[in-house]
C-alpha positions, 0 to 999 in steps of 0.5 A: 513523497514516494517513501512517505507513501510506501512507509504509511502503506506498510505501517497501516497494513501492519496495524491491520494485520493484513499480509502482503499476499492479501493486499496483492490479491485485492489489487489483482497482482502477485505477492512478489509484485506487491512486495517490490512496490512496498519496498520501493523497487517498483512504484505504486500507481495512483490507481493502486494507491486509491484501491489500497486506501479502500482496502485499508478502509482509510482516507486517501490523505492518510497515505500521504500524511507526513506525520 
């Protein structure tokens, strides 16, 4: 599930042309921290995932979608 979440966040972020730096700023973390989370070195908290859905203007379920 964690891999699906990371892949979906990455894909949707790319589709919207948002940079890691933009996402990090919106989450109030450093770009390097965001990169580690998106690459799987660190985990996104559920609170961060909820914030990401708002930043990307998508429903939370879209982040967990397996298709």
